[in-house]
C-alpha positions as CSV (number, residue, x, y, z in Angstrom):
1,M,-64.6,-3.1,-3.1
2,D,-65.5,-6.4,-1.3
3,S,-66.0,-6.1,2.4
4,F,-64.6,-8.8,4.8
5,K,-65.6,-9.2,8.4
6,S,-62.5,-11.1,9.5
7,L,-59.0,-12.1,8.4
8,K,-60.2,-15.7,8.2
9,Q,-62.9,-14.7,5.7
10,Y,-60.4,-12.7,3.7
11,I,-58.1,-15.6,3.5
12,E,-60.8,-18.1,2.6
13,S,-61.9,-15.9,-0.2
14,G,-58.5,-16.0,-1.8
15,A,-58.6,-12.3,-2.3
16,F,-55.2,-11.7,-0.8
17,Y,-53.6,-13.3,-3.9
18,K,-54.4,-10.0,-5.6
19,A,-52.4,-8.0,-3.0
20,V,-49.1,-9.8,-3.4
21,V,-46.8,-10.7,-6.3
22,E,-47.0,-14.5,-6.7
23,D,-43.5,-15.9,-6.4
24,G,-43.1,-19.5,-5.6
25,S,-39.6,-19.0,-4.0
26,D,-40.8,-16.4,-1.5
27,I,-42.3,-17.3,1.9
28,I,-45.7,-15.7,2.5
29,F,-47.0,-15.2,6.1
30,I,-50.3,-13.5,7.1
31,V,-50.2,-12.5,10.7
32,D,-52.4,-10.3,12.9
33,Y,-51.1,-7.3,14.8
34,D,-50.1,-9.6,17.7
35,G,-48.1,-11.9,15.5
36,L,-50.5,-14.8,15.3
37,I,-49.9,-16.8,12.1
38,L,-53.1,-17.2,10.1
39,Y,-51.7,-18.3,6.9
40,H,-48.4,-19.4,5.3
41,N,-47.7,-20.7,1.8
42,P,-46.0,-24.0,0.8
43,S,-42.5,-22.3,0.5
44,V,-42.2,-22.6,4.3
45,Q,-41.6,-26.3,3.9
46,E,-39.1,-25.9,1.1
47,T,-37.0,-23.2,2.9
48,L,-37.6,-23.8,6.6
49,G,-38.7,-27.4,6.7
50,H,-42.1,-26.8,8.3
51,E,-44.9,-28.8,6.7
52,P,-47.8,-27.0,5.0
53,N,-50.2,-25.3,7.4
54,S,-48.2,-26.6,10.4
55,L,-47.5,-23.1,11.8
56,I,-51.1,-21.8,11.5
57,G,-52.2,-20.8,15.0
58,E,-48.6,-20.4,16.2
59,N,-47.2,-17.0,17.2
60,F,-44.6,-15.7,14.8
61,F,-42.4,-14.4,17.6
62,D,-42.1,-17.8,19.2
63,Y,-39.9,-18.8,16.2
64,I,-37.5,-15.9,16.6
65,E,-34.2,-16.1,18.6
66,T,-34.8,-15.1,22.2
67,Q,-32.1,-12.4,22.2
68,N,-33.6,-10.8,19.0
69,V,-37.3,-10.9,19.8
70,G,-37.4,-7.5,21.4
71,A,-35.7,-5.8,18.5
72,L,-37.9,-7.5,15.9
73,K,-41.1,-6.7,17.9
74,A,-40.0,-3.0,17.8
75,E,-39.6,-3.2,14.0
76,F,-42.9,-5.1,13.7
77,K,-44.7,-2.3,15.7
78,K,-43.4,0.3,13.2
79,S,-44.7,-1.8,10.3
80,V,-48.1,-1.9,11.9
81,T,-48.2,1.9,11.6
82,K,-47.1,2.0,7.9
83,P,-49.0,0.9,4.7
84,Y,-45.8,-0.7,3.5
85,D,-42.4,-1.6,5.1
86,S,-39.3,-3.3,3.7
87,N,-35.9,-5.0,4.4
88,I,-36.6,-6.1,8.0
89,E,-34.0,-8.8,8.8
90,F,-34.5,-11.6,11.4
91,R,-33.6,-15.2,12.0
92,F,-36.4,-17.8,12.0
93,L,-36.4,-21.3,13.6
94,C,-36.3,-24.1,11.1
95,K,-37.8,-27.6,11.6
96,D,-34.2,-29.0,12.2
97,K,-33.8,-26.5,15.1
98,N,-31.4,-24.3,13.2
99,Y,-32.1,-20.7,12.4
100,K,-32.1,-19.1,9.0
101,Y,-31.6,-15.5,8.0
102,L,-34.8,-14.1,6.4
103,E,-35.9,-10.6,5.4
104,F,-39.5,-9.4,5.0
105,N,-41.4,-6.7,3.2
106,S,-44.8,-6.1,4.7
107,I,-48.2,-5.0,3.3
108,N,-50.5,-3.6,6.0
109,L,-54.1,-4.8,5.3
110,H,-55.6,-2.1,7.5
111,H,-54.8,0.4,4.7
112,K,-56.2,-1.8,1.9
113,E,-59.0,-3.8,3.5
114,G,-59.5,-2.2,6.9
115,L,-58.2,-5.3,8.7
116,E,-55.6,-5.6,11.5
117,G,-53.1,-7.8,9.8
118,L,-49.9,-7.9,7.8
119,I,-48.8,-9.8,4.7
120,L,-45.1,-10.7,5.2
121,D,-43.3,-11.4,2.0
122,C,-40.1,-13.1,3.2
123,R,-37.0,-14.2,1.3
124,D,-34.0,-16.3,2.4
125,I,-30.9,-14.1,2.8
126,T,-28.7,-16.8,4.4
127,Q,-26.2,-16.8,1.5
128,R,-26.0,-13.0,1.4
129,K,-25.2,-13.0,5.1
130,R,-22.5,-15.7,4.6
131,D,-21.0,-13.7,1.8
132,A,-20.9,-10.6,4.0
133,E,-19.2,-12.5,6.8
134,E,-16.7,-14.0,4.4
135,L,-16.0,-10.6,3.0
136,L,-15.4,-9.3,6.5
137,R,-13.1,-12.2,7.3
138,A,-11.1,-11.6,4.2
139,Q,-10.9,-7.9,4.9
140,K,-9.6,-8.6,8.4
141,A,-7.1,-11.1,7.0
142,K,-5.8,-8.4,4.6
143,E,-5.6,-5.8,7.3
144,Q,-3.6,-8.2,9.5
145,F,-1.3,-9.0,6.5
146,L,-0.7,-5.3,5.9
147,A,0.1,-4.7,9.5
148,N,2.6,-7.6,9.6
149,M,4.2,-6.7,6.2
150,S,4.5,-3.0,7.1
151,H,6.6,-3.8,10.2
152,E,8.6,-6.8,8.9
153,I,9.6,-5.4,5.5
154,R,9.6,-1.6,5.5
155,T,11.7,-1.2,8.7
156,P,14.8,-3.0,7.3
157,I,14.4,-1.4,3.9
158,N,14.5,2.0,5.6
159,G,17.8,1.0,7.3
160,I,19.4,-0.2,4.1
161,A,18.3,2.9,2.1
162,G,19.5,5.2,4.9
163,M,22.9,3.7,5.3
164,V,23.4,3.8,1.5
165,N,22.8,7.5,1.5
166,L,25.3,8.0,4.2
167,L,28.0,5.8,2.7
168,F,27.6,7.5,-0.7
169,E,28.5,10.8,0.9
170,A,31.3,9.4,2.9
171,N,33.2,7.3,0.3
172,K,34.0,8.5,-3.3
173,E,36.1,5.5,-4.6
174,E,34.8,4.2,-7.9
175,D,34.6,0.6,-7.1
176,R,32.9,1.3,-3.8
177,A,30.5,3.6,-5.5
178,K,29.5,1.0,-8.0
179,Y,28.8,-1.5,-5.2
180,L,26.8,1.0,-3.3
181,N,24.9,2.0,-6.4
182,A,23.8,-1.6,-6.9
183,I,22.5,-1.7,-3.3
184,K,20.7,1.6,-3.9
185,N,19.0,0.3,-7.1
186,S,18.0,-2.8,-5.2
187,T,16.3,-0.9,-2.4
188,E,14.6,1.4,-4.9
189,N,13.2,-1.7,-6.6
190,L,12.0,-3.1,-3.3
191,K,10.3,0.1,-2.4
192,V,8.4,0.0,-5.8
193,I,7.5,-3.6,-5.1
194,I,6.2,-2.8,-1.6
195,N,4.0,0.0,-2.9
196,D,2.5,-2.3,-5.4
197,I,1.9,-5.1,-2.9
198,L,0.2,-2.6,-0.5
199,D,-2.3,-1.9,-3.2
200,L,-3.4,-5.5,-3.6
201,S,-6.5,-4.5,-5.5
202,V,-4.3,-3.6,-8.5
203,I,-3.2,-7.2,-8.9
204,E,-6.5,-8.7,-8.1
205,S,-8.4,-6.5,-10.5
206,G,-6.1,-7.5,-13.4
207,K,-5.1,-3.8,-13.9
208,L,-1.4,-4.3,-13.1
209,R,0.8,-2.9,-15.9
210,F,4.0,-4.7,-17.0
211,E,7.0,-2.9,-18.5
212,K,8.5,-4.1,-21.7
213,I,12.1,-3.0,-21.5
214,G,15.5,-4.6,-22.2
215,F,17.3,-6.5,-19.5
216,N,19.8,-9.2,-18.9
217,I,19.0,-12.1,-16.6
218,K,22.6,-12.5,-15.5
219,Y,22.7,-9.0,-14.2
220,Q,19.2,-9.2,-12.6
221,L,19.8,-12.5,-10.8
222,G,23.4,-11.5,-9.8
223,A,22.1,-8.3,-8.2
224,V,19.3,-10.2,-6.3
225,V,21.7,-13.0,-5.1
226,D,24.2,-10.3,-3.9
227,T,21.5,-8.9,-1.5
228,F,21.2,-12.3,0.2
229,L,24.8,-13.3,0.4
230,F,25.4,-11.8,3.9
231,Q,22.2,-13.4,5.2
232,S,23.1,-16.8,3.8
233,K,26.6,-16.6,5.2
234,E,25.3,-15.8,8.6
235,K,23.2,-19.0,8.6
236,G,26.1,-21.0,7.1
237,I,24.1,-21.8,4.0
238,E,25.7,-21.9,0.5
239,L,23.9,-19.8,-2.0
240,K,24.8,-20.7,-5.6
241,Y,23.4,-19.9,-9.0
242,E,24.0,-20.9,-12.6
243,I,22.8,-19.3,-15.8
244,H,23.1,-21.5,-18.9
245,A,24.6,-19.8,-22.0
246,D,21.3,-20.0,-23.9
247,A,19.6,-17.9,-21.3
248,D,22.4,-15.3,-21.0
249,T,20.9,-12.9,-23.5
250,V,19.0,-9.6,-23.8
251,L,15.3,-10.0,-23.3
252,L,12.3,-7.7,-23.3
253,G,10.1,-7.7,-20.3
254,D,9.7,-6.4,-16.8
255,P,12.9,-6.9,-14.8
256,V,11.4,-5.3,-11.6
257,R,8.7,-8.0,-11.5
258,L,11.2,-10.7,-12.1
259,N,13.3,-9.3,-9.2
260,Q,10.1,-9.4,-7.1
261,I,9.5,-13.1,-7.9
262,L,13.1,-14.1,-7.3
263,I,13.4,-12.2,-4.0
264,N,10.3,-13.9,-2.7
265,L,11.5,-17.4,-3.6
266,I,15.1,-16.9,-2.4
267,S,14.0,-15.2,0.8
268,N,11.7,-18.2,1.5
269,A,14.5,-20.6,0.8
270,I,16.8,-18.9,3.2
271,K,14.1,-18.6,5.9
272,F,13.2,-22.3,5.8
273,T,16.7,-23.7,5.3
274,H,18.9,-24.2,8.4
275,I,21.6,-26.5,6.9
276,G,22.7,-27.3,3.4
277,E,22.5,-25.1,0.3
278,I,20.3,-23.2,-2.1
279,N,20.8,-23.7,-5.8
280,I,19.3,-21.4,-8.5
281,N,19.3,-22.7,-12.1
282,V,18.3,-20.7,-15.2
283,Y,18.0,-22.1,-18.7
284,L,16.2,-21.7,-22.0
285,F,13.2,-24.0,-21.8
286,E,11.7,-23.4,-25.3
287,K,12.3,-21.0,-28.2
288,K,9.6,-20.2,-30.7
289,G,10.5,-17.4,-33.1
290,K,11.3,-14.3,-31.1
291,T,9.9,-15.8,-27.9
292,H,12.3,-17.3,-25.3
293,S,10.6,-19.3,-22.5
294,I,13.1,-19.0,-19.6
295,R,12.8,-21.6,-16.9
296,F,14.0,-20.8,-13.3
297,E,14.5,-23.4,-10.6
298,V,15.0,-22.4,-6.9
299,A,15.9,-25.5,-4.9
300,D,16.8,-25.7,-1.2
301,T,17.6,-28.3,1.4
302,G,15.2,-26.9,4.0
303,V,12.3,-28.1,6.1
304,G,10.0,-28.9,3.1
305,I,6.2,-29.0,3.0
306,S,3.9,-31.9,3.6
307,K,1.8,-33.3,0.7
308,E,-1.5,-32.3,2.3
309,K,-0.4,-28.7,2.8
310,I,1.5,-28.1,-0.4
311,K,-1.8,-27.4,-2.3
312,N,-2.6,-24.4,-0.2
313,I,0.8,-22.5,-0.3
314,F,-0.2,-20.3,-3.3
315,E,-3.4,-19.0,-1.6
316,S,-3.5,-15.5,-0.3
317,F,-2.7,-14.9,3.4
318,T,-1.9,-18.6,3.8
319,Q,1.2,-20.3,5.1
320,A,1.7,-24.1,5.3
321,D,1.0,-24.0,9.0
322,E,0.0,-21.3,11.6
323,S,3.2,-22.2,13.5
324,V,5.2,-21.1,10.5
325,T,4.0,-17.5,11.1
326,R,4.9,-17.7,14.8
327,R,8.3,-19.2,14.2
328,Y,9.5,-17.5,11.0
329,G,7.2,-14.4,10.7
330,G,6.1,-13.3,7.3
331,T,2.9,-12.2,5.7
332,G,1.5,-15.3,4.0
333,L,1.1,-13.4,0.8
334,G,4.4,-13.7,-1.0
335,L,3.8,-16.9,-2.9
336,S,0.3,-15.8,-3.9
337,I,1.8,-12.7,-5.4
338,V,4.5,-14.7,-7.1
339,K,2.0,-17.0,-8.7
340,Q,-0.1,-14.1,-9.9
341,L,2.9,-12.2,-11.3
342,I,4.0,-15.2,-13.2
343,E,0.6,-16.1,-14.6
344,L,-0.1,-12.5,-15.6
345,Q,3.1,-12.7,-17.8
346,N,1.7,-15.9,-19.4
347,G,4.0,-18.1,-17.3
348,S,3.5,-20.9,-14.9
349,I,4.8,-22.1,-11.6
350,T,5.0,-25.5,-9.9
351,V,6.5,-26.8,-6.6
352,E,8.1,-30.1,-5.6
353,S,8.7,-30.7,-1.9
354,E,9.3,-33.4,0.7
355,E,9.3,-32.8,4.4
356,N,12.8,-32.4,6.0
357,K,14.5,-32.8,2.6
358,G,13.8,-29.6,0.8
359,T,11.7,-27.7,-1.7
360,K,12.1,-26.8,-5.4
361,F,10.1,-24.0,-7.1
362,I,10.0,-24.2,-10.9
363,F,8.6,-21.3,-12.9
364,T,8.7,-20.4,-16.6
365,I,8.1,-17.0,-18.2
366,P,8.1,-16.3,-21.9
367,Y,10.1,-13.2,-23.0
368,E,10.6,-11.6,-26.3
369,S,14.2,-11.4,-27.5
370,G,15.9,-8.0,-27.5
371,K,19.0,-6.2,-28.6
372,I,22.0,-4.6,-26.8
373,Q,20.6,-1.1,-27.4
374,D,17.4,-2.1,-25.6
375,L,19.2,-2.5,-22.3
376,V,18.2,0.2,-19.7
377,Q,21.0,1.5,-17.6
378,P,19.9,1.8,-13.9
379,S,19.8,5.3,-12.5
380,S,22.7,6.1,-10.2
381,K,21.1,9.3,-8.8
382,V,21.3,9.4,-5.0
383,K,19.8,12.2,-3.0
384,A,22.3,13.7,-0.7
385,T,21.4,15.1,2.7
386,P,20.2,18.7,2.1
387,K,22.6,21.3,3.3
388,H,20.7,23.0,6.1
389,S,21.4,24.0,9.7
390,F,19.2,23.7,12.7
391,K,21.8,24.8,15.1
392,N,20.9,24.5,18.8
393,L,17.5,22.8,18.0
394,K,17.1,20.1,20.7
395,I,15.6,16.8,19.4
396,L,14.7,13.6,21.2
397,L,14.9,10.7,18.7
398,V,13.0,7.6,19.9
399,E,13.8,4.6,17.8
400,D,14.5,1.0,18.7
401,N,16.2,-0.1,15.4
402,D,20.0,0.5,15.5
403,I,20.4,1.2,11.8
404,N,17.4,3.5,11.6
405,R,18.6,5.4,14.7
406,L,22.1,5.7,13.2
407,Y,20.7,7.0,9.9
408,A,18.5,9.6,11.5
409,L,21.2,10.7,14.0
410,N,23.7,11.3,11.3
411,I,21.3,13.4,9.3
412,L,20.3,15.5,12.3
413,K,23.9,16.0,13.3
414,K,24.8,17.2,9.8
415,W,22.1,19.9,10.4
416,E,23.9,20.8,13.7
417,C,20.9,19.6,15.9
418,D,21.5,18.8,19.5
419,V,20.2,15.2,19.5
420,D,19.4,12.7,22.3
421,G,18.4,9.1,21.6
422,A,16.1,6.7,23.3
423,E,15.5,3.0,22.5
424,N,11.8,2.9,23.6
425,G,9.0,4.9,24.9
426,Y,9.8,4.3,28.6
427,I,13.4,5.6,28.2
428,A,12.0,8.6,26.3
429,L,9.7,9.5,29.2
430,E,12.6,9.3,31.6
431,K,14.8,11.6,29.4
432,L,11.9,14.0,28.9
433,R,11.4,14.4,32.7
434,S,15.0,15.5,33.2
435,N,15.7,17.4,29.9
436,D,14.1,19.9,27.6
437,Y,13.5,19.3,23.9
438,H,12.0,21.3,21.1
439,I,10.8,18.3,19.1
440,I,10.4,14.5,19.6
441,L,10.7,12.1,16.6
442,M,8.8,9.0,17.8
443,D,8.9,5.5,16.3
444,I,5.7,3.5,16.7
445,Q,6.5,-0.2,17.2
446,M,9.0,-0.5,20.0
447,P,9.5,-3.0,22.9
448,I,8.5,-2.2,26.5
449,M,6.5,0.9,25.6
450,D,5.4,1.8,22.0
451,G,5.1,5.2,20.5
452,Y,1.3,5.5,21.0
453,E,1.5,4.8,24.7
454,A,4.5,7.1,25.2
455,T,2.7,9.9,23.4
456,K,-0.5,9.5,25.5
457,S,1.6,9.6,28.6
458,I,3.4,12.8,27.6
459,R,0.1,14.5,26.8
460,K,-1.6,13.3,30.0
461,N,1.1,13.2,32.6
462,M,3.8,15.6,31.7
463,P,3.7,19.2,33.2
464,A,3.3,22.2,30.8
465,P,5.0,23.0,28.5
466,K,6.4,19.5,28.1
467,N,3.0,18.1,27.5
468,Q,2.7,20.3,24.4
469,I,6.0,19.4,22.7
470,P,5.6,18.6,19.0
471,I,5.7,14.9,18.4
472,I,6.4,13.5,14.9
473,A,5.7,9.9,14.2
474,L,8.4,8.0,12.3
475,T,6.9,4.6,11.4
476,A,7.3,1.7,9.0
477,N,3.6,1.0,9.1
478,A,1.7,1.9,6.0
479,I,-1.9,1.0,6.9
480,K,-4.8,3.3,6.0
481,G,-5.9,4.9,9.2
482,D,-2.4,4.9,10.9
483,N,-2.1,8.7,10.2
484,E,-5.5,9.3,12.0
485,K,-4.4,7.0,14.9
486,C,-1.2,9.0,15.4
487,L,-3.2,12.3,15.5
488,E,-5.8,10.7,17.8
489,V,-3.3,9.9,20.5
490,G,-1.8,13.4,20.4
491,M,1.0,13.3,17.8
492,N,1.3,16.4,15.6
493,D,2.4,14.8,12.3
494,Y,3.3,11.5,10.6
495,L,6.4,10.7,8.5
496,P,6.3,7.2,6.9
497,K,9.5,5.2,6.5
498,P,11.6,5.0,4.3
499,F,12.0,8.7,4.2
500,Q,14.5,10.9,2.4
501,P,16.4,13.6,4.3
502,E,14.5,16.3,2.5
503,D,11.2,14.9,3.9
504,L,12.6,15.0,7.4
505,Y,13.9,18.5,6.9
506,K,10.5,19.8,5.7
507,T,8.7,18.3,8.7
508,I,11.1,19.5,11.3
509,S,11.3,22.9,9.8
510,K,7.5,23.3,10.0
511,F,7.3,22.5,13.7
512,A,10.5,24.3,14.6
513,Q,9.0,27.5,13.1
514,E,5.7,27.0,14.8
515,N,7.4,26.9,18.2
516,G,9.7,29.8,17.6
517,Q,12.8,27.6,17.4
518,N,13.5,27.8,13.7
519,N,17.2,28.2,13.5
520,S,17.3,26.6,10.0
521,T,19.6,28.4,7.7
522,P,20.3,26.9,4.3
523,V,23.9,26.6,3.5
524,P,24.4,28.6,0.3
525,D,25.3,26.7,-2.9
526,E,26.4,28.1,-6.2
527,D,23.8,30.0,-8.1
528,I,22.1,27.8,-10.8
529,T,20.6,30.8,-12.7
530,D,22.4,33.3,-14.8
531,L,20.5,36.3,-16.2
532,T,23.3,37.4,-18.5
533,Y,21.5,36.2,-21.7
534,L,18.2,37.6,-20.6
535,T,19.8,41.0,-19.9
536,S,21.3,41.0,-23.4
537,I,18.1,40.2,-25.2
538,C,16.1,42.7,-23.1
539,D,18.8,45.3,-23.6
540,G,18.9,46.0,-19.9
541,D,15.2,46.9,-19.7
542,K,14.4,45.9,-16.1
543,T,10.7,46.0,-16.6
544,F,10.9,43.6,-19.5
545,M,13.2,41.4,-17.6
546,R,10.9,41.4,-14.6
547,D,8.0,40.4,-16.8
548,M,10.0,37.5,-18.2
549,V,11.0,36.3,-14.8
550,E,7.5,36.5,-13.4
551,T,6.2,34.6,-16.4
552,F,8.7,31.8,-15.7
553,L,7.7,31.7,-12.0
554,Q,4.0,31.7,-12.8
555,N,4.0,29.1,-15.7
556,T,6.7,26.6,-14.9
557,P,5.3,25.0,-11.7
558,P,1.9,24.1,-13.3
559,T,3.8,22.6,-16.3
560,I,5.9,20.4,-14.0
561,N,2.8,19.4,-12.1
562,E,1.2,18.4,-15.4
563,M,4.3,16.3,-16.3
564,Q,3.9,14.4,-13.0
565,K,0.2,13.8,-13.8
566,W,1.1,12.3,-17.2
567,I,3.9,10.2,-15.6
568,N,1.3,8.6,-13.3
569,K,-0.7,7.7,-16.4
570,A,2.4,6.5,-18.3
571,E,1.7,9.0,-21.1
572,W,5.3,9.5,-22.0
573,S,4.9,11.4,-25.2
574,K,2.9,14.1,-23.4
575,V,5.6,14.4,-20.8
576,G,8.1,14.9,-23.6
577,S,5.9,17.6,-25.2
578,L,5.7,19.5,-21.9
579,A,9.5,19.3,-21.6
580,H,9.8,20.9,-25.1
581,K,7.4,23.6,-24.0
582,I,9.5,24.8,-21.0
583,K,12.9,24.4,-22.8
584,P,13.0,28.0,-24.0
585,S,12.2,29.3,-20.5
586,I,15.2,27.4,-19.2
587,T,17.4,29.1,-21.7
588,F,16.1,32.6,-20.9
589,M,16.7,32.1,-17.2
590,G,20.3,30.8,-17.9
591,I,19.8,27.5,-16.1
592,E,22.5,25.7,-18.0
593,S,22.6,22.7,-15.7
594,L,19.0,21.8,-16.7
595,K,19.5,21.8,-20.5
596,P,20.8,18.2,-20.8
597,L,18.1,17.0,-18.4
598,I,15.3,18.8,-20.4
599,K,16.7,17.4,-23.6
600,N,16.6,13.8,-22.3
601,I,13.1,14.1,-20.9
602,E,11.9,15.4,-24.2
603,E,13.6,12.8,-26.3
604,Y,12.9,9.8,-24.1
605,G,9.2,10.8,-23.8
606,K,8.6,11.4,-27.5
607,E,10.5,8.1,-28.4
608,N,9.0,6.1,-25.6
609,Y,12.5,5.2,-24.6
610,K,14.0,4.5,-21.2
611,T,10.7,5.5,-19.7
612,D,11.7,4.1,-16.3
613,L,14.2,6.9,-16.0
614,I,11.8,9.7,-16.7
615,P,10.2,9.9,-13.3
616,T,13.6,10.4,-11.6
617,M,14.6,13.0,-14.2
618,V,11.4,15.0,-13.6
619,D,12.0,14.8,-9.9
620,E,15.5,16.3,-10.4
621,L,14.0,18.9,-12.7
622,S,11.5,19.9,-10.1
623,E,14.2,20.1,-7.3
624,K,16.5,22.3,-9.4
625,C,13.6,24.5,-10.5
626,Q,12.7,25.0,-6.8
627,M,16.3,26.3,-6.3
628,A,16.0,28.5,-9.3
629,Y,12.7,30.0,-8.1
630,K,14.3,31.1,-4.9
631,E,17.2,32.8,-6.8
632,L,14.9,34.4,-9.3
633,R,12.5,35.6,-6.6
634,K,15.5,37.2,-4.8
635,N,16.5,38.9,-8.0
636,L,13.0,40.3,-8.4
637,D,13.1,41.7,-4.9
638,T,16.6,43.2,-5.2
639,N,18.0,43.8,-8.7
640,L,14.8,44.0,-10.7
641,K,12.8,46.4,-8.6
């Protein structure tokens, strides 16, 4: 090995070229242990602007940002003790007085040549840093969007869904039921849409699945327009639609996605129109073989959009102006989703607008023609409030939204709870000081004092045992981490809106039981199992019957869980096969009410027919099986010992 008396001699010999990978794009510095620059290659000029050899004799640390010198010196000191170090980030002063992000890997010459110096192989990471900052900015924008959307959309949906449940139970007239059923279907569609929007990555990754089922535009558009009639009348705006005869036919496609597109566009039109009218026009744009290209026009006489801002309205998290968000609310994502949904169905959308005169959105989607038998009938299944009693259970309901409060109050009163209401956290604290409660149901976003602050005050300032009262969050927020935040401030559980009565019952029951206040007593319904047939085939042999019942109790839940798994993967034939598998068990247990349901699940699954109804039917199957389990378990403990 050659021996060198100094770094200068080492450099002059050119031997150091053997110690590093020659890469013209990388910047090479050789510095001593004090940071004195003894060599740099020509890439310094290309990347940093400094002329060749101009930095020799300068101190490396004089070109580092003042506030970061200490941290870099600490890293440099560590590098001096190692034969090799990597990925050390810093910002270096350029000739133009700006700083660039660099990253160095170091080779310690002491370990190779016995010399006190480092070879610093530096690369420009400015673009990588910019990309990271842009990613962070986009992530923050998404988080803000989700927070806005969660509060602005989910809260009114919860109110609509809740009132529909109550009205279904209160009014049995056929015409009224049909009207309410249309509202119910609309809210169910909206909930599906919200769940999809919340998971934006599904759309952005191109993995969004579209249904191909029969529907009629006249029915779809009519139902959507009906949901906006009250809102338009309140503003004094005329909302009209016309469907040309050539578009009034059965088509194959995704009606829920069409609803989503129309709801976004009509909602925007109403939001930005203060006087005048909104006209929706639907007609056949083009027909090629079985493909019908349907064109939709949504025109309003609203505020309009300026020419310079109209090009940005389809971008994610963007509205025409920041003042739009302040004045009208909204998420800034609706039109971006509309555009993506249309284009993913091989369609297109354009916009025409003039400030203070109005806006017209025009979109076209190609659909395949269908037949009458392809039409899917919407499910009319509505979950009634479960028949339970929490007699004498004292609950404080803290909720600022009138409809949501009325919905929850009615459910709790049906369960014979002693309920007190509060419109915000401040009133809740006042009521808690002068009254005793077993459980608090706490909304999160409220005026004056929100649910987080109220909970922290209860845990910190209330005397025992009031500072330990179970608090259950009821919130329209759906952001990842909200659950953890509720628990961090001292809440005991989290129930997202919109919730079904059964969800509320399960949560209350858990905490009522934990605190020794569980007065819940299910109101008995008629038995849904009948062991007459099983008794006959077992010839009265109780041991045989017991084995049959236990087999049903053991095997049926995993089968239903497996059905749910295949539903999530849209493997409908496998769902049908599993329904066929448990059909004999249903017969043996005498659950007559489930026979038509099992038959439909089996047939629809195997034929890939009316697949949008299968999840609801399996939910109903699961609910009734739960009731059957309780009856059969009771039989095991009493009659089949």
